C-alpha positions in Angstrom: 0.0 0.0 0.0 1.3 3.4 -0.9 2.3 5.5 2.2 -0.1 8.4 3.0 1.3 11.8 2.2 -1.2 13.7 4.4 1.5 14.6 7.0 3.9 15.7 4.3 1.3 17.9 2.7 0.4 19.5 6.1 4.0 20.2 7.0 4.8 21.6 3.5 1.7 23.9 3.8 3.1 25.5 7.0 4.4 29.1 6.9 7.6 30.1 8.6 5.7 31.6 11.4 3.6 28.5 11.9 6.7 26.3 12.0 8.4 28.6 14.5 5.3 28.5 16.7 5.1 24.7 16.5 8.7 24.3 17.5 8.4 26.9 20.3 5.4 25.1 21.7 7.3 21.8 21.5 10.2 23.2 23.4 7.9 23.8 26.4 7.1 20.1 26.5 9.1 17.6 28.5 10.2 14.1 27.6 11.5 12.6 24.4 10.4 14.3 21.2 10.8 11.8 18.4 8.1 13.7 16.6 10.4 16.7 16.2 13.0 14.5 14.5 10.3 13.2 12.1 9.1 16.8 11.5 12.6 18.1 10.6 13.2 15.2 8.2 9.9 15.5 6.4 10.2 19.3 6.2 13.4 19.0 4.2 11.8 16.6 1.6 10.6 18.0 -1.7 8.5 14.9 -2.4 7.5 12.4 0.3 9.8 9.4 0.6 9.0 7.1 3.5 11.9 4.7 2.7 14.4 7.5 3.3 12.7 8.2 6.7 13.0 4.5 7.6 16.7 4.4 6.6 17.4 7.7 8.5 16.0 6.4 11.7 16.7 2.7 11.3 18.4 2.6 14.7 15.7 4.4 16.5 13.0 2.5 18.4 10.1 4.7 17.3 10.5 3.9 13.6 9.0 0.4 14.4 5.7 2.1 14.9 6.0 4.9 12.3 2.3 5.1 11.4 1.4 6.0 15.0 4.3 8.5 15.2 3.0 10.1 12.0 -0.5 10.3 13.4 0.8 11.7 16.7 2.8 14.4 14.9 -0.2 15.3 12.7 -2.4 15.9 15.7 0.3 17.9 17.4 0.7 20.2 14.4 -3.1 20.7 14.2 -3.2 21.5 17.9 -0.4 24.0 17.4 -2.2 25.6 14.4 -5.3 26.0 16.5 -3.3 27.9 19.0 -1.5 30.0 16.4 -4.7 30.9 14.6 -6.9 31.2 17.7 -7.4 35.0 17.3 -7.2 35.0 13.5 -10.9 34.5 12.7 -14.2 35.5 14.2 -15.3 31.9 14.4 -12.3 31.0 16.4 -12.8 33.9 18.8 -16.5 33.1 19.3 -15.7 29.4 19.9 -13.2 30.5 22.6 -15.7 32.9 24.2 -18.4 30.2 24.3 -15.9 27.8 25.8 -15.1 30.4 28.5 -18.8 30.8 29.2 -19.2 27.1 29.7 -16.2 26.9 32.0 -17.4 29.8 34.1 -20.9 28.4 34.2 -19.7 25.0 35.5 -17.9 26.9 38.3 -21.1 28.7 39.2 -19.5 32.1 38.3 -22.7 33.3 36.7 -22.0 37.1 36.9 -18.8 36.6 35.0 -20.7 34.5 32.5 -23.0 37.4 31.8 -20.1 39.7 30.9 -18.6 37.1 28.5 -22.0 36.5 26.8 -22.7 40.2 26.4 -19.3 40.8 24.7 -19.6 37.7 22.5 -23.2 38.5 21.4 -22.0 41.9 20.2 -19.3 40.3 18.1 -21.7 37.7 16.8 -24.3 40.3 15.8 -21.7 42.6 14.2 -20.4 39.8 12.1 -23.9 38.2 11.6 -22.7 34.9 13.0 -26.1 33.5 13.7 -25.1 30.0 14.7 -22.9 31.3 17.5 -25.5 33.9 18.4 -28.1 31.1 18.8 -25.7 29.2 21.1 -25.0 32.3 23.2 -28.7 32.9 23.6 -29.1 29.3 24.8 -26.5 30.0 27.5 -28.2 33.2 28.4 -31.5 31.3 28.9 -29.7 29.0 31.3 -28.4 32.0 33.3 -32.0 33.4 33.5 -33.2 30.1 34.9 -30.4 30.3 37.5 -31.4 33.9 38.3 -35.1 32.9 38.8 -34.0 30.2 41.3 -32.1 32.9 43.2 -35.3 35.0 43.3 -34.1 37.5 40.7 -36.8 38.3 38.2 -35.3 41.4 36.5 -34.7 39.5 33.2 -37.4 39.3 30.5 -37.4 35.7 29.3 -40.1 36.5 26.6 -37.8 39.1 25.0 -34.9 36.6 24.9 -37.2 33.9 23.3 -38.3 36.5 20.7 -34.7 37.3 20.0 -33.9 33.5 19.7 -36.8 33.1 17.2 -35.5 35.9 15.1 -32.0 34.4 15.1 -33.4 31.0 14.1 -35.3 32.6 11.2 -32.2 34.4 9.9 -30.2 31.2 10.3 -32.8 29.3 8.3 -33.0 32.0 5.7 -29.2 32.0 5.2 -29.1 28.2 5.0 -31.8 28.2 2.2 -29.7 30.7 0.2 -26.7 28.4 0.5 -28.7 25.4 -0.8 -29.9 27.5 -3.8 -26.3 28.6 -4.5 -25.1 25.0 -4.4 -27.6 24.2 -7.2 -26.6 27.0 -9.5 -22.9 26.4 -8.7 -23.3 22.7 -9.6 -24.8 23.6 -13.0 -21.9 25.9 -13.8 -19.1 23.8 -12.5 -20.2 20.8 -14.5 -21.0 22.4 -17.9 -20.0 26.0 -17.7 -22.4 28.2 -19.6 -25.9 26.7 -20.2 -25.7 24.8 -23.4 -29.2 23.8 -24.1 -32.8 24.6 -23.3 -33.0 22.0 -20.5 -30.1 23.7 -18.7 -31.5 27.1 -19.3 -34.9 26.0 -17.8 -33.0 24.7 -14.7 -31.3 28.1 -14.4 -34.6 29.9 -14.8 -36.1 27.7 -12.1 -33.4 28.9 -9.7 -33.7 32.5 -10.8 -37.5 32.4 -10.2 -37.2 30.9 -6.7 -39.2 33.2 -4.4 -36.1 33.9 -2.3 -34.2 35.0 -5.4 -36.9 36.8 -7.3 -38.8 38.3 -4.4 -38.1 41.7 -2.8 -36.7 42.0 0.7 -36.5 38.2 1.1 -32.9 38.3 2.5 -33.0 38.8 6.3 -29.4 39.8 6.8 -26.5 41.4 4.9 -24.9 37.9 4.5 -28.1 36.6 3.0 -28.4 39.7 0.7 -24.9 39.3 -0.6 -25.4 35.7 -1.6 -28.9 36.5 -3.0 -27.5 39.1 -5.4 -24.5 36.8 -6.2 -26.9 34.0 -7.2 -28.9 36.4 -9.3 -25.7 37.5 -11.1 -24.5 33.9 -11.4 -27.8 32.9 -13.1 -27.6 35.7 -15.6 -23.9 35.0 -16.3 -24.6 31.3 -16.9 -27.1 32.4 -19.6 -24.5 34.9 -20.9 -26.6 37.9 -20.0 -23.6 39.8 -18.7 -25.3 43.2 -18.6 -27.8 42.1 -16.0 -25.2 40.0 -14.3 -22.9 43.0 -13.9 -25.6 45.0 -12.0 -26.2 42.0 -9.6 -22.5 41.4 -8.9 -22.0 45.2 -8.3 -24.8 45.0 -5.6 -23.0 42.1 -4.0 -19.7 44.0 -4.0 -21.4 47.1 -2.6 -23.0 45.1 0.3 -19.6 43.6 1.2 -17.7 46.9 0.9 -20.2 48.6 3.2 -19.9 45.8 5.8 -16.2 45.4 6.2 -16.5 42.9 9.1 -18.6 40.5 6.9 -16.4 41.2 3.9 -13.3 40.0 5.8 -15.2 36.9 6.9 -16.4 36.1 3.3 -13.1 36.7 1.3 -13.9 33.9 -1.2 -17.2 35.4 -2.1 -15.6 38.8 -2.5 -12.8 37.5 -4.7 -15.3 35.6 -6.9 -17.5 38.6 -7.2 -14.7 40.8 -8.5 -13.6 38.0 -10.9 -17.2 37.8 -12.3 -17.4 41.6 -12.6 -14.1 41.5 -14.6 -15.7 39.0 -17.0 -18.8 41.2 -17.3 -16.7 44.3 -18.1 -14.7 42.3 -20.7 -17.9 41.2 -22.4 -19.0 44.8 -22.4 -15.6 45.7 -24.0 -14.7 48.0 -21.1 -11.2 46.7 -20.7 -10.1 49.7 -18.7 -12.6 49.0 -16.0 -11.7 45.3 -16.1 -8.0 46.2 -15.6 -8.9 48.4 -12.6 -10.6 45.5 -11.0 -7.7 43.1 -11.7 -5.5 45.7 -10.0 -7.9 45.9 -7.1 -7.9 42.1 -6.8 -4.1 42.1 -6.6 -4.1 44.8 -4.0 -6.2 43.0 -1.4 -3.9 40.0 -1.0 -2.4 41.0 2.3 -5.5 42.7 3.8 -7.3 41.3 6.8 -9.2 38.2 5.9 -7.5 37.9 2.5 -4.0 36.7 3.6 -4.6 33.0 4.2 -3.0 30.7 1.7 -6.3 29.4 0.3 -7.5 33.0 -0.5 -4.1 33.9 -1.8 -4.3 31.0 -4.3 -7.8 32.1 -5.4 -6.6 35.7 -5.9 -3.6 34.5 -7.8 -5.6 32.3 -10.2 -8.4 34.9 -10.6 -6.1 37.8 -11.3 -3.8 35.9 -13.6 -6.6 34.3 -15.7 -8.5 37.5 -16.1 -5.2 39.4 -16.9 -4.4 37.0 -19.6 -7.9 37.4 -21.1 -7.4 41.2 -21.1 -4.1 40.8 -22.9 -5.8 38.6 -25.4 -8.6 41.1 -26.1 -5.9 43.8 -26.6 -3.8 41.6 -28.7 -0.9 42.1 -26.3 0.5 38.5 -26.5 4.0 39.5 -25.7 2.9 40.9 -22.3 0.9 37.8 -21.9 4.0 35.7 -22.4 5.8 37.6 -19.6 2.9 37.0 -17.3 2.9 33.3 -18.2 6.5 33.0 -16.9 5.4 34.6 -13.6 2.4 32.2 -13.5 4.6 29.2 -13.9 6.5 30.2 -10.8 3.3 30.6 -8.9 2.0 27.3 -10.1 5.1 25.7 -8.9 4.9 27.4 -5.5 1.2 26.5 -5.0 1.5 23.1 -6.6 -1.3 20.8 -5.2 -3.1 23.8 -3.7 -4.5 24.7 -7.2 -7.8 22.9 -7.6 -8.7 21.1 -10.8 -10.8 23.8 -12.3 -8.1 26.4 -11.7 -5.6 24.2 -13.3 -7.5 23.5 -16.5 -8.4 27.1 -16.9 -4.7 28.0 -16.5 -3.7 25.4 -19.0 -6.2 26.7 -21.5 -5.4 30.4 -21.1 -1.7 29.8 -21.2 -2.1 27.7 -24.3 -4.2 30.5 -25.9 -1.5 33.1 -25.2 1.1 31.0 -26.9 -1.2 30.6 -29.8 -1.7 34.4 -30.0 2.0 34.8 -30.1 2.3 32.4 -32.9 4.0 29.7 -30.8 1.8 26.8 -31.9 3.9 23.9 -30.7 4.2 25.4 -27.2 0.4 26.1 -27.2 -0.3 22.5 -28.1 1.7 21.3 -25.1 -0.6 23.1 -22.8 -3.8 22.1 -24.5 -2.7 18.5 -24.4 -2.5 18.8 -20.6 -6.3 19.2 -20.8 -7.0 16.7 -23.5 -4.9 14.0 -21.7 -7.2 14.3 -18.6 -10.1 12.0 -18.6 -12.4 14.3 -16.6 -16.1 13.4 -17.1 -17.9 15.9 -15.0 -16.1 19.2 -14.3 -16.4 22.1 -16.7 -17.2 20.1 -19.8 -17.4 23.3 -21.8 -13.6 23.8 -21.4 -12.9 20.2 -22.4 -15.1 20.6 -25.5 -13.6 23.8 -26.7 -10.1 22.5 -26.0 -10.8 19.8 -28.5 -11.9 22.4 -31.1 -8.8 24.5 -30.3 -6.7 21.4 -30.8 -8.0 21.2 -34.4 -7.0 24.7 -35.1 -3.5 24.1 -33.6 -2.9 21.0 -35.8 -4.2 23.0 -38.8 -1.7 25.7 -38.1 1.1 23.2 -37.7 0.2 21.6 -41.0 -0.6 18.2 -39.5 -3.2 17.4 -42.2 -3.0 13.6 -42.0 -3.5 13.6 -38.3 -6.1 16.3 -38.6 -8.3 14.1 -40.7 -8.4 11.5 -37.9 -8.9 13.9 -34.9 -11.7 15.8 -36.8 -13.7 12.6 -36.9 -13.0 11.8 -33.2 -13.8 15.4 -32.2 -17.1 15.3 -34.1 -18.1 12.0 -32.4 -17.3 13.6 -29.0 -19.3 16.7 -29.6 -22.3 14.8 -30.9 -22.5 13.2 -27.5 -22.9 16.6 -25.8 -26.3 18.1 -25.6 -26.2 21.7 -27.0 -28.5 23.9 -29.1 -25.9 26.1 -30.8 -24.2 25.5 -34.1 -20.8 27.3 -34.0 -18.8 24.1 -33.1 -20.3 22.2 -36.0 -19.8 25.1 -38.4 -16.1 25.3 -37.5 -15.6 21.6 -38.1 -17.4 21.8 -41.4 -15.0 24.4 -42.8 -12.0 22.7 -41.4 -13.0 19.6 -43.3 -13.2 21.7 -46.5 -9.8 23.4 -45.8 -7.8 20.2 -45.3 -8.8 19.0 -48.8 -7.3 22.1 -50.4 -3.6 22.0 -51.4 -2.9 25.6 -52.3 -3.3 28.5 -49.8 -4.7 30.8 -52.5 -7.6 28.4 -53.0 -8.5 28.5 -49.3 -9.3 32.2 -49.2 -12.8 31.6 -50.6 -13.5 29.1 -47.8 -12.1 31.5 -45.2 -14.5 34.2 -46.5 -17.5 31.9 -46.5 -16.7 30.8 -43.0 -16.3 34.3 -41.7 -19.6 35.4 -43.3 -21.5 32.4 -41.8 -20.0 33.0 -38.3 -20.9 36.7 -38.4 -24.5 35.7 -39.2 -24.5 33.1 -36.5 -23.2 35.6 -33.9 -26.3 37.7 -34.3 -27.8 35.1 -32.1 -26.3 35.7 -28.6 -26.1 32.1 -27.6 -23.8 31.3 -30.6 -21.2 33.7 -29.2 -20.2 31.1 -26.6 -17.3 30.0 -28.9 -15.8 33.4 -28.6 -15.3 32.9 -24.9 -12.7 30.3 -25.9 -11.5 31.0 -29.4 -11.8 34.3 -31.5 -12.7 32.6 -34.7 -13.5 35.9 -36.5 -10.0 37.3 -35.9 -8.5 34.0 -36.9 -10.4 34.0 -40.2 -9.6 37.7 -40.7 -5.9 36.9 -40.3 -6.2 34.3 -43.0 -8.2 36.4 -45.5 -5.9 39.5 -45.0 -2.7 37.5 -44.7 -1.7 39.1 -41.4 -0.8 37.6 -38.0 -3.6 36.6 -35.6 -2.1 39.2 -33.2 -2.6 42.0 -35.7 -6.1 40.8 -36.5 -7.1 41.0 -32.9 -5.6 44.5 -32.6 -7.5 45.6 -35.7 -10.8 44.0 -34.5 -13.7 46.5 -34.3 -16.2 46.1 -31.5 
């Protein structure tokens, strides 16, 4: 059985400060510390190798029960991290405060309990942490019961029960929004943009839910932020970016106005900005899109945005959208410079990049190389996607990667191979349920082009293809292909015998 790498992954994820805190905490402990020897050895490894560990400590007794030693070290690191981050999040602070209340209550120090509850309730209310607020009210009810037994009747239990009911309602309201979000998120994460009437009807069903469509249905700022985000997501999934923009702007405004909630919902804030960037790009407002990319980069070290998971999300969102902006401007040389920086970041974050982030990076990087005329290099990155047998996640990217693959082989002159992969790509695309024609039209003209021997004879085909695509794109849903490949600029470059880069720069909006 292959050794588990969980301990290695945890140790490699630690920052210098976290490692220092762990070792300082360990120095306060007495007794033998084999776990520190194990920690130091694993920390130095670039890839986990258990055999080296066994050889290094072959004369040590503890190596005979290595799995239990690894488990012990894992738990100690987590304990250390809990201490290190104890005051770094509102949830951690409220958990501590509730634990303090419990300890004081068990010691019958009821007056002290009241002070802690009052302070913790204000924190919970300010941050709209309804779950913790509900638990604090439960403790408060216990204290009122104790006061009644002492003959003190200056507390109004009815008011507290009313407050509890309001908190429960807000908690239920927020939970319902999270369930609705999960549904729209699943639709997008599996297929990307809605590809057929069935998917659009499913999106409409979510958009018309009474909590999404109705007025004043959100009972808190947290709920309002996710309500507008869902509305924006629904419209973006249907490629209605104009309406989506207004909804995402409302989300951002709510979070900007409530800084405490914003710092507690950094992922939503980052995704909101990323979606706004896409909306501005679709609206051809690249200056505004660039401003938001700059804003995204500027929040990395701000409170709530400096954890590694959020830094990774900022890194991927900012880089992906920046590459798209460079593409729309035809600035592929700038894109190549950014790609080199991205490669360093990808190496630094390694396994911390999720699969969707990775395939998007691979596609955008491949597209930048294509724009710069480096077709072989582009093909290497697109092959990273095509060699993955993913069956569920973002099937839109996998579909368009196959189309882009055809274009790359055409540019490379791999005509014999192209005949084969056109057939396999056609078979693959026929299995996908969609109600737009742009993919089929591109394949149709590629089939014609590979039969022509002389470039001069291809001009008529390029012109016919360009005319048909321009007519197709009068239907908004057909423009989906432009999210992944600028077929008009490519055909223009062929007709006018200029580079793809120049055709993009000449492109009128």
